[in-house]
DSSP file (Angstrom, degrees, kcal/mol; ACC not computed):
  #  RESIDUE AA STRUCTURE BP1 BP2  ACC     N-H-->O    O-->H-N    N-H-->O    O-->H-N    TCO  KAPPA ALPHA  PHI   PSI    X-CA   Y-CA   Z-CA
    1    1 A M              0   0    0      0, 0.0   133,-2.4     0, 0.0     2,-0.4   0.000 360.0 360.0 360.0 156.0   -9.5   15.8  -11.9
    2    2 A R  E     -aB 100 133A   0     97,-3.2    99,-2.6   131,-0.2     2,-0.5  -0.992 360.0-171.3-134.0 115.0   -6.1   14.8  -10.3
    3    3 A L  E     -aB 101 132A   0    129,-2.7   129,-3.2    -2,-0.4     2,-0.6  -0.962   4.2-164.7-113.3 117.5   -6.4   12.6   -7.1
    4    4 A I  E     -aB 102 131A   0     97,-3.3    99,-3.1    -2,-0.5     2,-0.6  -0.930   9.9-163.2-107.1 115.6   -3.0   12.1   -5.3
    5    5 A V  E     -aB 103 130A   0    125,-3.0   125,-2.4    -2,-0.6     2,-0.4  -0.870  10.0-178.8-101.7 119.9   -3.5    9.3   -2.8
    6    6 A M  E     -aB 104 129A   0     97,-3.4    99,-2.2    -2,-0.6     2,-0.3  -0.972  23.6-140.5-130.1 131.2   -0.9    8.9   -0.1
    7    7 A R  E     -a  105   0A   0    121,-1.6   120,-0.5    -2,-0.4    99,-0.2  -0.616  44.8 -96.8 -76.9 146.2   -0.6    6.4    2.7
    8    8 A H        -     0   0    0     97,-2.0   119,-1.6    -2,-0.3   120,-0.3  -0.168  47.7 -98.6 -58.0 156.7    0.6    8.2    6.0
    9    9 A A        -     0   0    0     47,-0.5    19,-0.1   117,-0.2    51,-0.1  -0.210  61.6 -54.0 -76.1-179.8    4.4    8.0    6.6
   10   10 A K        -     0   0    0    116,-0.1    15,-3.0    14,-0.1    18,-0.5  -0.245  62.8-155.7 -53.4 120.6    6.0    5.5    8.9
   11   11 A S  B     -F   24   0B   0     13,-0.3    13,-0.3    -3,-0.1     2,-0.2  -0.534  10.2-121.4 -98.6 164.3    4.5    5.6   12.5
   12   12 A A        -     0   0    0     11,-2.8    13,-0.1    -2,-0.2    44,-0.1  -0.548   7.6-142.8 -93.8 161.5    5.8    4.7   15.8
   13   13 A W        -     0   0    0     -2,-0.2     3,-0.1     9,-0.1     2,-0.1  -0.555  27.4-179.7-129.4  68.2    4.3    2.1   18.1
   14   14 A P    >   -     0   0    0      0, 0.0     3,-1.5     0, 0.0     2,-0.1  -0.381  36.6 -99.3 -69.4 148.3    4.9    3.6   21.6
   15   15 A D  T 3  S+     0   0    0      1,-0.2     3,-0.1    -2,-0.1    -2,-0.0  -0.375 105.1  14.1 -61.1 137.7    3.6    1.6   24.6
   16   16 A G  T 3  S+     0   0    0      1,-0.2     2,-0.4    -2,-0.1    -1,-0.2   0.513  94.0 127.0  73.7   7.8    0.3    2.6   26.0
   17   17 A I    <   -     0   0    0     -3,-1.5    -1,-0.2     1,-0.0     2,-0.1  -0.807  60.2-124.9 -91.4 130.0   -0.7    4.8   22.9
   18   18 A A    >>  -     0   0    0     -2,-0.4     3,-1.4     1,-0.1     4,-0.8  -0.384  23.6-111.7 -64.7 153.5   -3.9    4.2   21.3
   19   19 A D  G >4 S+     0   0    0      1,-0.3     3,-1.6     2,-0.2    -1,-0.1   0.927 118.6  55.3 -55.6 -51.0   -3.8    3.5   17.5
   20   20 A F  G 34 S+     0   0    0      1,-0.2    35,-2.1    34,-0.1    -1,-0.3   0.670 111.9  45.8 -59.8 -25.0   -5.6    6.6   16.7
   21   21 A E  G <4 S+     0   0    0     -3,-1.4    -1,-0.2    33,-0.2    -2,-0.2   0.450  75.7 131.3 -89.9  -9.7   -2.8    8.6   18.6
   22   22 A R    <<  -     0   0    0     -3,-1.6    34,-0.6    -4,-0.8     2,-0.1  -0.189  47.1-146.0 -59.7 137.7    0.3    6.9   17.3
   23   23 A P        -     0   0    0      0, 0.0   -11,-2.8     0, 0.0     2,-0.3  -0.327  27.4 -85.4 -92.9 179.3    2.9    9.6   16.1
   24   24 A L  B     -F   11   0B   0    -13,-0.3   -13,-0.3    31,-0.1   -14,-0.1  -0.593  38.7-123.6 -85.2 150.7    5.2    9.3   13.3
   25   25 A A     >  -     0   0    0    -15,-3.0     4,-2.3    -2,-0.3     5,-0.2  -0.283  36.0 -95.4 -81.2 172.9    8.6    7.6   13.6
   26   26 A E  H  > S+     0   0    0      1,-0.2     4,-0.8     2,-0.2     5,-0.1   0.884 127.2  52.9 -57.0 -37.3   11.7    9.2   12.7
   27   27 A R  H  > S+     0   0    0      1,-0.2     4,-2.8     2,-0.2     3,-0.5   0.883 106.8  51.8 -64.4 -36.1   11.6    7.8    9.3
   28   28 A G  H  > S+     0   0    0    -18,-0.5     4,-2.3     1,-0.2    -1,-0.2   0.898 105.2  56.7 -66.6 -41.1    8.2    9.1    8.8
   29   29 A L  H  < S+     0   0    0     -4,-2.3    -1,-0.2     1,-0.2    -2,-0.2   0.721 114.0  39.6 -64.2 -16.4    9.3   12.5    9.8
   30   30 A R  H  X S+     0   0    0     -4,-0.8     4,-1.5    -3,-0.5    -2,-0.2   0.834 117.4  48.2 -88.4 -45.0   12.0   12.3    7.0
   31   31 A D  H  X S+     0   0    0     -4,-2.8     4,-2.3     1,-0.2     5,-0.2   0.897 101.7  60.9 -78.5 -38.6    9.8   10.7    4.4
   32   32 A A  H  X S+     0   0    0     -4,-2.3     4,-2.0     2,-0.2    -1,-0.2   0.932 107.6  45.1 -49.8 -57.8    6.6   12.9    4.6
   33   33 A P  H  > S+     0   0    0      0, 0.0     4,-2.9     0, 0.0    -1,-0.2   0.892 110.4  55.3 -59.0 -38.7    8.6   16.1    3.6
   34   34 A A  H  X S+     0   0    0     -4,-1.5     4,-2.2     1,-0.2    -2,-0.2   0.897 106.9  50.0 -64.1 -38.2   10.2   14.1    0.8
   35   35 A A  H  X S+     0   0    0     -4,-2.3     4,-2.3   119,-0.2    -1,-0.2   0.919 108.3  54.8 -56.1 -46.6    6.7   13.2   -0.5
   36   36 A G  H  X S+     0   0    0     -4,-2.0     4,-2.9     2,-0.2    -2,-0.2   0.917 109.2  46.0 -46.8 -53.3    5.9   16.8   -0.3
   37   37 A R  H  X S+     0   0    0     -4,-2.9     4,-3.0     1,-0.2     5,-0.2   0.915 110.7  52.4 -61.3 -41.7    8.8   17.7   -2.4
   38   38 A W  H  X S+     0   0    0     -4,-2.2     4,-1.1     1,-0.2    -1,-0.2   0.864 110.4  47.1 -59.9 -40.6    8.0   15.0   -4.9
   39   39 A I  H  X S+     0   0    0     -4,-2.3     4,-1.3     2,-0.2    -1,-0.2   0.899 112.3  51.7 -70.1 -44.4    4.4   16.2   -5.3
   40   40 A R  H  < S+     0   0    0     -4,-2.9    -2,-0.2     1,-0.2    -1,-0.2   0.875 107.7  51.3 -67.4 -34.1    5.7   19.9   -5.7
   41   41 A E  H  < S+     0   0    0     -4,-3.0    -1,-0.2    -5,-0.2    -2,-0.2   0.841 114.6  42.1 -68.4 -29.3    8.1   19.0   -8.4
   42   42 A R  H  < S-     0   0    0     -4,-1.1    -1,-0.2    -5,-0.2    -2,-0.2   0.633 107.5-178.3 -91.0 -16.0    5.5   17.2  -10.5
   43   43 A G     <  +     0   0    0     -4,-1.3     2,-0.2    -5,-0.1    -3,-0.1   0.459  67.6 128.4  30.9 170.0    2.7   19.6  -10.0
   44   44 A P        -     0   0    0      0, 0.0     3,-0.1     0, 0.0    -2,-0.1   0.577  67.2-127.9 -80.9 156.3    0.2   20.9  -10.2
   45   45 A A        -     0   0    0     -2,-0.2     2,-0.3     1,-0.1    55,-0.2  -0.215  27.3 -94.0 -67.1 155.9   -0.1   21.3   -6.5
   46   46 A P        -     0   0    0      0, 0.0    55,-0.2     0, 0.0    -1,-0.1  -0.572  23.6-161.1 -70.3 133.7   -3.1   20.2   -4.5
   47   47 A E  S    S+     0   0    0     53,-2.2    26,-1.6    -2,-0.3     2,-0.4   0.754  81.6  23.8 -81.3 -24.2   -5.8   22.8   -3.9
   48   48 A L  E     -dc  73 101A   0     52,-1.3    54,-2.5    24,-0.2     2,-0.5  -0.999  66.1-152.8-145.7 137.4   -7.3   20.8   -1.0
   49   49 A V  E     -dc  74 102A   0     24,-2.1    26,-3.2    -2,-0.4     2,-0.5  -0.978  10.1-165.8-112.2 119.7   -5.8   18.1    1.4
   50   50 A V  E     -dc  75 103A   0     52,-3.2    54,-2.0    -2,-0.5     2,-0.3  -0.969  18.1-178.6-109.4 111.1   -8.3   15.6    2.9
   51   51 A S  E     -dc  76 104A   0     24,-2.9    26,-2.4    -2,-0.5    54,-0.2  -0.866  34.0-113.3-121.8 138.4   -6.8   13.7    5.7
   52   52 A S        -     0   0    0     52,-2.1    26,-0.2    -2,-0.3    -1,-0.1  -0.315  34.1-126.7 -51.6 157.5   -7.7   11.0    8.2
   53   53 A P  S    S+     0   0    0      0, 0.0    -1,-0.1     0, 0.0    25,-0.1   0.570  74.3 116.2 -81.9 -11.0   -8.0   12.6   11.7
   54   54 A A  S >> S-     0   0    0      1,-0.1     4,-2.5     4,-0.1     3,-0.6  -0.291  78.4-117.7 -64.8 142.6   -5.5   10.0   13.2
   55   55 A V  H 3> S+     0   0    0    -35,-2.1     4,-3.2     1,-0.2     5,-0.3   0.872 110.6  53.7 -51.6 -43.6   -2.3   11.7   14.4
   56   56 A R  H 3> S+     0   0    0    -34,-0.6     4,-1.7   -36,-0.2   -47,-0.5   0.861 112.2  42.9 -65.6 -34.1    0.0   10.0   12.0
   57   57 A A  H <> S+     0   0    0     -3,-0.6     4,-3.7     2,-0.2     5,-0.2   0.940 114.0  52.6 -73.1 -49.2   -2.0   10.9    8.9
   58   58 A R  H  X S+     0   0    0     -4,-2.5     4,-2.4     2,-0.2    -2,-0.2   0.892 110.9  45.4 -47.5 -48.0   -2.5   14.5   10.2
   59   59 A T  H  X S+     0   0    0     -4,-3.2     4,-2.5    -5,-0.3     5,-0.3   0.953 112.0  52.1 -67.4 -45.0    1.2   15.0   10.7
   60   60 A T  H  X S+     0   0    0     -4,-1.7     4,-2.7    -5,-0.3     5,-0.3   0.973 111.5  49.9 -55.8 -50.2    2.0   13.4    7.2
   61   61 A A  H  X S+     0   0    0     -4,-3.7     4,-2.9     1,-0.2    -1,-0.2   0.956 114.4  42.3 -50.9 -52.9   -0.5   15.9    5.7
   62   62 A D  H  X S+     0   0    0     -4,-2.4     4,-1.7     1,-0.2    -1,-0.2   0.856 112.6  50.7 -64.5 -36.3    0.9   18.8    7.4
   63   63 A L  H  < S+     0   0    0     -4,-2.5     4,-0.4     2,-0.2    -1,-0.2   0.813 113.6  48.0 -68.4 -36.3    4.5   17.9    6.8
   64   64 A V  H >< S+     0   0    0     -4,-2.7     3,-1.5    -5,-0.3     4,-0.3   0.933 110.4  52.3 -71.6 -43.8    3.7   17.4    3.0
   65   65 A S  H >< S+     0   0    0     -4,-2.9     3,-1.5    -5,-0.3    -2,-0.2   0.845  98.7  60.8 -56.8 -36.6    1.9   20.6    2.8
   66   66 A T  T 3< S+     0   0    0     -4,-1.7    -1,-0.3     1,-0.2    -2,-0.2   0.717 103.1  54.2 -64.3 -19.4    4.7   22.6    4.3
   67   67 A E  T <  S+     0   0    0     -3,-1.5    -1,-0.2    -4,-0.4    -2,-0.2   0.458  90.8  98.1 -96.6  -1.2    6.9   21.4    1.1
   68   68 A L  S <  S-     0   0    0     -3,-1.5     3,-0.1    -4,-0.3   -31,-0.1  -0.526  83.8-120.9 -89.9 159.7    4.3   22.7   -1.4
   69   69 A A  S    S+     0   0    0     -2,-0.2     2,-0.4     1,-0.2    -1,-0.1   0.852 100.6  21.6 -69.8 -35.1    4.6   26.2   -3.1
   70   70 A A  S    S-     0   0    0    -24,-0.1    -1,-0.2    -5,-0.0    -3,-0.0  -0.987  91.3-109.6-133.7 144.7    1.3   27.4   -1.6
   71   71 A Q        -     0   0    0     -2,-0.4     3,-0.1    -3,-0.1    -5,-0.1  -0.619  34.3-144.9 -78.2 113.7   -0.5   26.0    1.4
   72   72 A P        -     0   0    0      0, 0.0   -24,-0.2     0, 0.0   -25,-0.1  -0.377  27.4 -94.3 -70.7 150.1   -3.7   24.0    0.5
   73   73 A E  E     -d   48   0A   0    -26,-1.6   -24,-2.1    -2,-0.1     2,-0.4  -0.389  44.1-148.9 -48.2 144.0   -6.9   24.0    2.5
   74   74 A T  E     -d   49   0A   0    -26,-0.2     2,-0.3    -3,-0.1   -24,-0.2  -0.999  17.2-178.6-129.7 129.8   -6.8   21.0    4.8
   75   75 A R  E     -d   50   0A   0    -26,-3.2   -24,-2.9    -2,-0.4     2,-0.5  -0.940  17.1-145.3-122.2 146.7   -9.9   19.1    6.0
   76   76 A H  E     -d   51   0A   0     -2,-0.3     2,-0.4   -26,-0.2   -24,-0.2  -0.941  15.2-167.3-117.4 135.5   -9.9   16.0    8.3
   77   77 A D    >   -     0   0    0    -26,-2.4     3,-2.5    -2,-0.5     4,-0.1  -0.967  19.0-152.3-135.1 110.4  -12.5   13.5    7.6
   78   78 A E  G >  S+     0   0    0     -2,-0.4     3,-1.8     1,-0.3    -1,-0.1   0.734  93.3  73.7 -53.9 -25.7  -13.3   10.7   10.2
   79   79 A R  G 3  S+     0   0    0      1,-0.3     4,-0.4     8,-0.1    -1,-0.3   0.679  84.7  63.1 -61.9 -18.4  -14.4    8.6    7.2
   80   80 A L  G <  S+     0   0    0     -3,-2.5     2,-0.6   -29,-0.2    26,-0.4   0.279  88.7  79.2 -93.1   7.6  -10.8    8.1    6.1
   81   81 A Y  S <  S-     0   0    0     -3,-1.8    -1,-0.1     1,-0.1   -61,-0.0  -0.925 117.2 -23.6-123.7 110.2   -9.9    6.2    9.4
   82   82 A G  S    S+     0   0    0     -2,-0.6    -2,-0.1     1,-0.2    -1,-0.1   0.664 100.6 119.3  67.7  21.6  -11.1    2.5    9.4
   83   83 A E        -     0   0    0     -4,-0.4    -1,-0.2     1,-0.1    26,-0.1  -0.808  67.4-100.7-110.0 157.7  -13.9    2.7    6.8
   84   84 A P    >>  -     0   0    0      0, 0.0     4,-1.5     0, 0.0     3,-1.3  -0.164  35.7-102.0 -77.6 168.6  -13.9    0.7    3.5
   85   85 A A  H 3> S+     0   0    0      1,-0.3     4,-2.1     2,-0.2     5,-0.2   0.829 119.9  64.7 -63.9 -27.5  -13.0    2.2    0.2
   86   86 A E  H 3> S+     0   0    0      1,-0.2     4,-1.0     2,-0.2    -1,-0.3   0.840 102.3  49.3 -57.9 -35.6  -16.6    2.5   -0.7
   87   87 A T  H <> S+     0   0    0     -3,-1.3     4,-1.1     2,-0.2    -1,-0.2   0.769 108.6  53.9 -79.2 -29.5  -17.1    5.0    2.1
   88   88 A V  H  X S+     0   0    0     -4,-1.5     4,-1.9     2,-0.2     3,-0.5   0.907 101.1  58.8 -73.5 -39.3  -14.0    6.9    0.9
   89   89 A V  H  X S+     0   0    0     -4,-2.1     4,-2.9     1,-0.3    -2,-0.2   0.899 100.9  56.9 -57.5 -39.1  -15.5    7.2   -2.6
   90   90 A E  H  X S+     0   0    0     -4,-1.0     4,-0.8     1,-0.2    -1,-0.3   0.889 104.0  52.6 -62.9 -32.8  -18.4    9.0   -0.8
   91   91 A V  H >< S+     0   0    0     -4,-1.1     3,-0.8    -3,-0.5     4,-0.3   0.927 108.9  49.2 -57.5 -50.1  -15.9   11.5    0.4
   92   92 A L  H >< S+     0   0    0     -4,-1.9     3,-1.4     1,-0.2    -2,-0.2   0.883 105.2  59.0 -59.4 -41.2  -14.6   12.0   -3.1
   93   93 A R  H 3< S+     0   0    0     -4,-2.9    -1,-0.2     1,-0.3    -2,-0.2   0.746 104.3  49.8 -61.2 -22.2  -18.1   12.5   -4.3
   94   94 A E  T << S+     0   0    0     -3,-0.8    -1,-0.3    -4,-0.8    -2,-0.2   0.422  81.6 127.3 -95.5  -2.2  -18.6   15.4   -2.0
   95   95 A L    <   -     0   0    0     -3,-1.4    44,-0.1    -4,-0.3    43,-0.1  -0.163  62.3-116.3 -54.3 146.2  -15.5   17.2   -3.0
   96   96 A P        -     0   0    0      0, 0.0     2,-2.2     0, 0.0    42,-0.1  -0.200  48.1 -72.8 -79.7-178.9  -15.9   20.8   -4.0
   97   97 A A  S    S+     0   0    0     40,-0.1     2,-0.3    41,-0.0    -2,-0.0  -0.522  84.9 128.7 -84.2  83.0  -15.0   21.9   -7.6
   98   98 A V        -     0   0    0     -2,-2.2    40,-0.1     1,-0.1     3,-0.1  -0.910  54.7-140.3-121.5 157.3  -11.2   21.7   -7.4
   99   99 A E  S    S+     0   0    0     -2,-0.3   -97,-3.2     1,-0.2     2,-0.5   0.857  80.5  39.9 -88.9 -32.0   -9.0   20.0   -9.8
  100  100 A T  E     +a    2   0A   0    -99,-0.2   -53,-2.2   -55,-0.2   -52,-1.3  -0.956  60.2 174.7-121.1 131.0   -6.4   18.5   -7.5
  101  101 A V  E     -ac   3  48A   0    -99,-2.6   -97,-3.3    -2,-0.5     2,-0.5  -0.983  21.1-146.2-133.5 139.3   -6.8   16.9   -4.2
  102  102 A L  E     -ac   4  49A   0    -54,-2.5   -52,-3.2    -2,-0.4     2,-0.5  -0.928  13.5-164.0-105.5 128.7   -4.5   15.0   -1.9
  103  103 A L  E     -ac   5  50A   0    -99,-3.1   -97,-3.4    -2,-0.5     2,-0.5  -0.932   4.1-167.0-111.7 121.1   -6.0   12.3    0.1
  104  104 A V  E     +ac   6  51A   0    -54,-2.0   -52,-2.1    -2,-0.5   -97,-0.2  -0.948  30.2 118.5-116.8 129.0   -4.0   11.1    3.1
  105  105 A G  E     -a    7   0A   0    -99,-2.2   -97,-2.0    -2,-0.5     2,-0.2  -0.578  49.3 -77.2-156.6-148.3   -5.0    7.8    4.8
  106  106 A H     >  -     0   0    0    -26,-0.4     4,-1.2   -99,-0.2     5,-0.1  -0.776  46.1 -76.5-134.0 169.0   -4.2    4.2    5.9
  107  107 A N  T  4 S+     0   0    0     -2,-0.2   -25,-0.1     2,-0.2   -99,-0.0  -0.650  97.9  30.7 -98.0 156.6   -4.1    0.7    4.4
  108  108 A P  T  > S+     0   0    0      0, 0.0     4,-2.1     0, 0.0    -1,-0.2  -0.994 119.1  56.2 -85.0  -1.9   -5.6   -1.5    3.5
  109  109 A V  H  > S+     0   0    0      1,-0.2     4,-2.8     2,-0.2    -2,-0.2   0.822 104.6  55.1 -60.6 -33.4   -8.4    1.0    2.4
  110  110 A L  H  X S+     0   0    0     -4,-1.2     4,-2.9     2,-0.2     5,-0.2   0.943 109.0  45.4 -69.6 -39.6   -6.0    3.0    0.2
  111  111 A E  H  > S+     0   0    0      1,-0.2     4,-2.1     2,-0.2    11,-0.3   0.899 116.0  47.8 -70.2 -32.5   -4.9    0.0   -1.9
  112  112 A D  H  X S+     0   0    0     -4,-2.1     4,-2.7     2,-0.2    -2,-0.2   0.935 111.7  51.7 -69.1 -41.4   -8.7   -1.1   -2.1
  113  113 A L  H  X S+     0   0    0     -4,-2.8     4,-2.9     2,-0.2     5,-0.3   0.965 111.6  44.6 -58.8 -54.3   -9.5    2.6   -3.1
  114  114 A V  H  X>S+     0   0    0     -4,-2.9     4,-2.1     1,-0.2     5,-0.6   0.937 115.1  49.3 -51.3 -47.7   -6.9    2.8   -5.9
  115  115 A G  H  X5S+     0   0    0     -4,-2.1     4,-2.4    -5,-0.2    -1,-0.2   0.902 110.6  48.4 -61.9 -42.9   -7.9   -0.5   -7.1
  116  116 A L  H  <5S+     0   0    0     -4,-2.7    28,-1.6     1,-0.2    29,-0.3   0.865 117.4  43.3 -64.0 -39.8  -11.7    0.3   -7.1
  117  117 A L  H  <5S+     0   0    0     -4,-2.9    29,-3.0    26,-0.3    -1,-0.2   0.724 131.4  17.6 -77.0 -21.6  -11.0    3.6   -9.0
  118  118 A T  H  <5S-     0   0    0     -4,-2.1    -3,-0.2    -5,-0.3    -2,-0.2   0.656  91.5-123.4-125.2 -22.0   -8.6    2.5  -11.6
  119  119 A G  S  <<S+     0   0    0     -4,-2.4     2,-0.4    -5,-0.6    -4,-0.2   0.586  75.9 116.7  87.5   9.0   -8.8   -1.5  -11.8
  120  120 A V        -     0   0    0     -6,-0.5     2,-0.4    -5,-0.1    -1,-0.3  -0.945  62.6-134.9-115.9 134.9   -5.1   -1.7  -11.0
  121  121 A T        +     0   0    0     -2,-0.4     2,-0.3    -3,-0.1    -9,-0.1  -0.740  31.0 173.4 -85.9 126.4   -3.5   -3.3   -7.8
  122  122 A V        -     0   0    0     -2,-0.4     2,-0.6   -11,-0.3    -7,-0.1  -0.962  31.0-123.5-131.4 152.2   -0.9   -1.3   -6.2
  123  123 A E        -     0   0    0     -2,-0.3     2,-1.0    28,-0.0    -2,-0.0  -0.880  18.7-159.7 -98.3 124.5    1.0   -1.7   -3.0
  124  124 A M        +     0   0    0     -2,-0.6   -13,-0.1     4,-0.1     3,-0.1  -0.784  16.4 175.1-105.4  85.8    0.8    1.3   -0.7
  125  125 A K    >   -     0   0    0     -2,-1.0     3,-2.1     1,-0.2  -118,-0.3  -0.317  54.3 -58.8 -72.6 173.3    3.7    1.1    1.7
  126  126 A T  T 3  S+     0   0    0      1,-0.3  -117,-0.2  -120,-0.1    -1,-0.2  -0.273 127.3  10.1 -57.7 146.0    4.1    4.0    4.1
  127  127 A S  T 3  S+     0   0    0   -119,-1.6    -1,-0.3  -120,-0.5  -118,-0.1   0.458  89.1 152.5  54.6  13.6    4.6    7.4    2.2
  128  128 A T    <   -     0   0    0     -3,-2.1  -121,-1.6  -120,-0.3     2,-0.5  -0.411  31.6-153.7 -64.7 143.7    3.6    5.8   -1.0
  129  129 A V  E     -BE   6 152A   0     23,-3.6    23,-2.6  -123,-0.2     2,-0.5  -0.975  10.7-172.5-119.1 124.7    2.1    8.3   -3.4
  130  130 A A  E     -BE   5 151A   0   -125,-2.4  -125,-3.0    -2,-0.5     2,-0.6  -0.989   9.4-155.4-116.7 124.4   -0.4    7.2   -6.2
  131  131 A V  E     -BE   4 150A   0     19,-2.9    18,-2.9    -2,-0.5    19,-1.2  -0.885  13.7-177.6-109.3 114.9   -1.6    9.8   -8.8
  132  132 A L  E     -BE   3 148A   0   -129,-3.2  -129,-2.7    -2,-0.6     2,-0.4  -0.866   5.5-165.0-111.9 146.5   -4.8    9.2  -10.4
  133  133 A T  E     +BE   2 147A   0     14,-2.2    14,-2.8    -2,-0.4     2,-0.3  -0.978   8.6 175.0-137.6 146.1   -6.4   11.3  -13.1
  134  134 A S        -     0   0    0   -133,-2.4    12,-0.1    -2,-0.4    11,-0.1  -0.964  31.5-149.4-146.4 148.6   -9.9   11.3  -14.5
  135  135 A D  S    S+     0   0    0     -2,-0.3    11,-0.1    10,-0.3  -133,-0.1   0.367  81.1  90.2 -96.3  -4.8  -11.9   13.5  -17.0
  136  136 A L  S    S-     0   0    0      9,-0.4    -2,-0.1  -135,-0.1     2,-0.1  -0.540  86.8-105.7 -89.9 154.5  -15.0   12.8  -14.9
  137  137 A P    >   -     0   0    0      0, 0.0     3,-1.3     0, 0.0    -1,-0.1  -0.386  33.5-106.6 -76.3 166.8  -16.2   15.2  -12.0
  138  138 A W  G >  S+     0   0    0      1,-0.3     3,-2.2     2,-0.2   -44,-0.1   0.819 116.5  69.8 -66.6 -31.7  -15.7   14.1   -8.4
  139  139 A A  G 3  S+     0   0    0      1,-0.3    -1,-0.3   -44,-0.1   -46,-0.1   0.711  99.7  51.1 -61.2 -21.6  -19.6   13.5   -8.1
  140  140 A E  G <  S+     0   0    0     -3,-1.3    -1,-0.3   -48,-0.1    -2,-0.2   0.221  77.6 138.5-104.8  17.9  -19.1   10.5  -10.5
  141  141 A A    <   +     0   0    0     -3,-2.2   -48,-0.1   -52,-0.1    -3,-0.1  -0.426  28.3 103.1 -64.7 133.0  -16.2    8.8   -8.7
  142  142 A G  S >  S-     0   0    0     -2,-0.1     3,-2.5   -25,-0.1     4,-0.3  -0.941  70.5  -9.4 178.0-165.5  -16.6    5.0   -8.6
  143  143 A P  T 3  S+     0   0    0      0, 0.0   -26,-0.3     0, 0.0   -27,-0.1  -0.245 131.6   3.5 -51.0 125.9  -15.3    1.8  -10.2
  144  144 A G  T 3  S+     0   0    0    -28,-1.6   -27,-0.2   -29,-0.2   -26,-0.1   0.428  88.8 133.2  78.9  -2.7  -13.2    2.6  -13.1
  145  145 A W    <   +     0   0    0     -3,-2.5    -9,-0.4   -29,-0.3   -10,-0.3   0.804  65.6  29.4 -54.7 -34.5  -13.5    6.3  -12.6
  146  146 A A        -     0   0    0    -29,-3.0     2,-0.3    -4,-0.3   -12,-0.2  -0.778  68.0-126.2-125.1 167.5   -9.7    7.1  -13.0
  147  147 A A  E     -E  133   0A   0    -14,-2.8   -14,-2.2    -2,-0.2     2,-0.7  -0.825  32.9-116.3-105.9 154.8   -6.5    6.0  -14.7
  148  148 A L  E     +E  132   0A   0     -2,-0.3   -16,-0.2   -16,-0.2     3,-0.1  -0.815  36.3 172.4 -87.1 114.5   -3.4    5.3  -12.7
  149  149 A D  E     -     0   0A   0    -18,-2.9     2,-0.3    -2,-0.7   -17,-0.2   0.866  59.2  -4.9 -94.7 -42.6   -0.7    7.7  -13.7
  150  150 A T  E     -E  131   0A   0    -19,-1.2   -19,-2.9     2,-0.0     2,-0.5  -0.978  46.2-167.8-158.1 142.4    2.1    7.2  -11.2
  151  151 A V  E     +E  130   0A   0     -2,-0.3     2,-0.3   -21,-0.2   -21,-0.2  -0.991  25.7 154.3-127.8 124.8    3.0    5.2   -8.1
  152  152 A T  E     -E  129   0A   0    -23,-2.6   -23,-3.6    -2,-0.5    -2,-0.0  -0.972  37.2-143.5-143.8 166.4    6.1    6.1   -6.1
  153  153 A T        -     0   0    0     -2,-0.3   -25,-0.2   -25,-0.2     2,-0.1  -0.814  23.5-156.5-130.6  85.5    7.5    5.8   -2.5
  154  154 A P        -     0   0    0      0, 0.0     2,-0.4     0, 0.0  -119,-0.2  -0.394   9.5-160.9 -57.7 135.5    9.7    9.0   -1.8
  155  155 A R        -     0   0    0   -121,-0.1     2,-0.1    -2,-0.1  -124,-0.1  -0.976   8.8-136.4-123.0 139.8   12.2    8.4    1.0
  156  156 A G        -     0   0    0     -2,-0.4     2,-0.5  -129,-0.3  -125,-0.2  -0.363  21.5-112.1 -80.4 167.1   13.9   11.1    2.9
  157  157 A V        -     0   0    0   -127,-0.2     3,-0.1    -2,-0.1    -1,-0.0  -0.855  26.8-118.2-106.8 127.9   17.6   11.3    3.8
  158  158 A S        -     0   0    0     -2,-0.5  -131,-0.0     1,-0.1    -1,-0.0  -0.471  40.8 -98.7 -60.9 136.7   18.9   10.9    7.4
  159  159 A P              0   0    0      0, 0.0    -1,-0.1     0, 0.0     0, 0.0  -0.319 360.0 360.0 -59.8 144.6   20.8   14.0    8.6
  160  160 A A              0   0    0     -3,-0.1    -2,-0.1     0, 0.0     0, 0.0   0.416 360.0 360.0 -64.5 360.0   24.5   13.8    8.5
């Protein structure tokens, strides 16, 4: 199994907008496609994207997906917004029989999730991608389930 954990891209903080509705900032609109290109170049492509339903996470997932060679199925799961890592593990345990999944969500839960699954502490800045691998099925996800393969923070380039 290959789990690609990604924190949403940089979000904006417009006045009067609820946290759940916050859009991506200009930098986020550049960085999310850069993350998609990074994922595409390193393959294999995710067969499924599971995203928080918050606007900034959904937009990140959409922008990443447009950069992939094939469009994966996308699901939105409310348990990826404001729930602890243990709840996100429940989401993983329910995944279908696919090999590669992209999970798009928020901090601090993603740092906690990667730490729980791998035993390794990572800093998940906006647009950070952590790639985890496991020989065990999704149904067995839990403490020590995976190894941390790669952590990177792709950044997009401002238009000239």
